C-alpha positions as CSV (number, residue, x, y, z in Angstrom):
1,M,-11.8,52.0,-74.6
2,E,-14.1,50.7,-71.8
3,E,-13.2,47.1,-72.9
4,T,-9.5,48.0,-72.5
5,K,-10.1,49.3,-69.0
6,K,-12.1,46.1,-68.1
7,K,-9.2,44.1,-69.4
8,K,-6.7,45.9,-67.4
9,K,-8.8,45.6,-64.1
10,W,-9.1,41.8,-64.5
11,P,-5.5,40.9,-63.7
12,I,-5.5,43.4,-60.8
13,I,-8.6,41.7,-59.4
14,V,-7.1,38.3,-59.7
15,A,-3.8,39.5,-58.2
16,I,-5.8,40.9,-55.2
17,I,-7.6,37.7,-54.9
18,V,-4.3,35.7,-55.0
19,V,-2.7,37.9,-52.4
20,I,-5.7,37.6,-50.0
21,G,-5.5,33.8,-50.5
22,V,-1.7,33.8,-49.7
23,I,-2.3,36.0,-46.6
24,A,-5.0,33.7,-45.4
25,A,-2.9,30.5,-46.0
26,A,0.0,32.1,-44.3
27,T,-2.1,33.2,-41.2
28,S,-3.8,29.8,-40.9
29,G,-0.5,28.1,-41.4
30,G,1.0,30.1,-38.5
31,D,-2.1,29.2,-36.4
32,S,-1.8,25.5,-37.3
33,E,1.6,25.0,-35.6
34,P,0.5,26.2,-32.2
35,K,-2.7,24.0,-32.6
36,K,-0.4,21.0,-33.4
37,A,1.8,21.8,-30.3
38,E,-1.4,22.2,-28.2
39,T,-2.7,18.9,-29.4
40,A,0.7,17.2,-28.7
41,Q,0.6,18.8,-25.2
42,N,-2.9,17.7,-24.6
43,S,-2.1,14.2,-25.7
44,T,0.9,14.1,-23.2
45,E,-1.4,15.4,-20.5
46,T,-4.0,12.8,-21.4
47,A,-1.6,10.1,-21.3
48,K,-0.2,11.3,-17.9
49,S,-3.8,11.4,-16.4
50,D,-4.6,8.0,-17.7
51,S,-1.5,6.6,-16.3
52,K,-2.2,8.3,-13.0
53,A,-5.7,7.0,-13.1
54,T,-4.3,3.3,-13.6
55,D,-2.1,4.0,-10.6
56,E,-5.0,5.0,-8.5
57,K,-7.1,2.5,-6.5
58,Q,-9.5,0.6,-8.7
59,K,-11.6,-1.2,-6.2
60,F,-12.9,-0.1,-2.8
61,A,-13.8,-2.2,0.2
62,V,-16.8,-1.9,2.5
63,G,-16.4,1.3,4.4
64,E,-14.0,3.0,2.0
65,A,-15.1,6.2,0.2
66,A,-14.5,6.6,-3.5
67,V,-14.8,10.0,-5.3
68,L,-15.5,10.7,-9.1
69,N,-16.4,14.0,-10.5
70,G,-17.3,15.4,-7.1
71,V,-19.5,12.5,-6.1
72,Q,-18.4,10.5,-3.1
73,V,-19.8,7.1,-2.6
74,T,-19.4,4.7,0.2
75,L,-20.4,1.1,0.5
76,K,-21.4,1.3,4.2
77,N,-22.7,-2.3,4.8
78,V,-23.3,-5.6,3.2
79,E,-25.6,-8.1,4.7
80,E,-27.2,-11.4,3.7
81,S,-30.9,-12.2,4.1
82,N,-33.0,-15.3,3.7
83,G,-35.8,-13.0,3.0
84,T,-39.4,-13.0,4.6
85,H,-42.4,-15.3,4.6
86,I,-43.5,-13.5,1.4
87,F,-40.2,-12.8,-0.4
88,T,-37.6,-15.6,-0.4
89,P,-34.7,-16.3,-2.5
90,G,-34.5,-19.5,-4.8
91,D,-33.1,-22.7,-3.5
92,G,-29.4,-22.3,-2.9
93,N,-29.5,-18.6,-3.0
94,V,-29.5,-15.7,-0.5
95,F,-30.5,-12.1,-0.7
96,V,-27.6,-9.7,-0.4
97,L,-28.5,-6.0,0.6
98,C,-25.8,-3.5,0.0
99,E,-26.1,-0.1,1.8
100,F,-24.7,2.9,0.0
101,E,-24.2,6.5,1.1
102,I,-23.9,9.0,-1.8
103,E,-22.7,12.6,-1.2
104,N,-23.1,15.0,-4.0
105,N,-20.1,17.6,-3.9
106,S,-20.3,18.2,-7.7
107,K,-21.7,21.4,-9.2
108,K,-25.0,19.9,-10.3
109,E,-27.9,17.6,-9.1
110,I,-27.3,14.0,-9.8
111,N,-29.8,11.2,-10.3
112,V,-29.5,7.9,-8.7
113,S,-31.2,4.7,-10.0
114,S,-30.8,1.3,-8.4
115,V,-31.5,-0.2,-11.9
116,V,-29.5,2.1,-14.1
117,S,-26.6,3.4,-11.9
118,F,-25.3,0.0,-10.6
119,D,-23.8,-3.1,-12.3
120,A,-22.9,-6.2,-10.2
121,Y,-20.8,-9.3,-10.6
122,C,-20.8,-12.2,-8.3
123,D,-17.8,-14.4,-8.5
124,D,-17.2,-12.9,-12.0
125,Y,-20.8,-13.6,-13.2
126,A,-23.1,-10.7,-13.9
127,T,-26.0,-10.4,-11.8
128,G,-29.0,-8.1,-11.9
129,L,-30.9,-6.1,-9.3
130,S,-33.4,-8.2,-7.4
131,L,-36.7,-6.5,-6.6
132,S,-37.6,-9.3,-4.3
133,A,-34.4,-8.7,-2.1
134,L,-35.3,-5.0,-2.0
135,S,-38.9,-5.8,-1.1
136,A,-37.6,-8.2,1.7
137,G,-35.3,-5.3,2.9
138,S,-38.1,-2.8,2.8
139,S,-40.0,-4.8,5.4
140,D,-37.1,-4.1,7.7
141,G,-37.3,-0.3,7.1
142,K,-34.6,-0.4,4.3
143,K,-35.2,2.0,1.5
144,Q,-34.3,1.5,-2.1
145,L,-31.5,3.8,-3.4
146,D,-33.4,5.8,-6.0
147,G,-34.0,9.6,-6.5
148,S,-32.1,12.8,-7.0
149,V,-29.4,14.2,-4.8
150,A,-29.1,18.1,-4.8
151,V,-25.7,19.9,-4.6
152,G,-24.1,19.5,-1.2
153,K,-26.7,16.9,-0.1
154,K,-26.5,13.1,0.7
155,M,-28.6,10.0,0.1
156,N,-28.6,6.6,1.8
157,G,-30.3,3.5,0.6
158,Y,-30.0,-0.2,-0.5
159,V,-29.5,-2.1,-3.6
160,G,-30.2,-5.8,-3.4
161,Y,-29.2,-9.0,-5.2
162,E,-30.1,-12.7,-5.3
163,I,-26.8,-14.7,-5.4
164,P,-25.6,-18.2,-4.5
165,A,-25.4,-18.8,-0.9
166,D,-21.7,-19.9,-1.3
167,W,-20.7,-16.7,-2.9
168,K,-17.1,-15.5,-2.4
169,N,-16.8,-12.1,-4.0
170,L,-19.4,-9.4,-5.0
171,E,-18.3,-6.5,-7.1
172,I,-20.7,-3.6,-7.5
173,T,-19.9,-0.7,-9.8
174,Y,-21.7,2.7,-9.4
175,S,-21.7,5.1,-12.4
176,P,-22.7,8.7,-11.5
177,S,-23.7,9.3,-15.2
178,F,-25.6,7.1,-17.5
179,W,-23.7,8.7,-20.5
180,N,-20.3,8.1,-18.9
181,N,-18.8,4.6,-18.6
182,K,-16.5,5.7,-15.7
183,G,-17.6,4.3,-12.4
184,M,-16.5,3.3,-8.8
185,T,-16.2,-0.3,-8.1
186,F,-16.8,-1.7,-4.6
187,E,-15.8,-5.1,-3.5
188,A,-17.5,-7.2,-0.8
189,V,-15.6,-10.4,0.2
190,K,-17.4,-13.2,2.2
């Protein structure tokens, strides 16, 4: 008799499991539609913001402020230097010192590194930071642009490059975050 009761319970248990599975599938199926709609809406919004970003200004001149993620950056001044009696550029080159002001209006402290935060191109050729240019500038009281900036605070300093004396165009991109490839590009024209 007990075997008969067990045999009768087995189909009921299977039926309950099937019903639970159907209900779960129906419930998740109902949720997947709004998720698809949200995904489509998010894709549309992303496309709109991307097209808006391409419509916005891409390069900033000396004196113009750029803002990204609450960080405002201004290329204040660009000046050439022939160096000092200790630090001099190579033949046919000059030092170019670029003064930046960075204002942190974001919600967290930011770190600024003259080596990591800046990329530069002179007449479309990549150029690296010149420690000699920065050393020559430091003798005139110019400080290197390195350190952290607390929320609501500012930093002012220089990055320096050694480039050909007949340069025409210098593009410098500042990225507030090492992990994010977005940046603000500043252009100095000779």
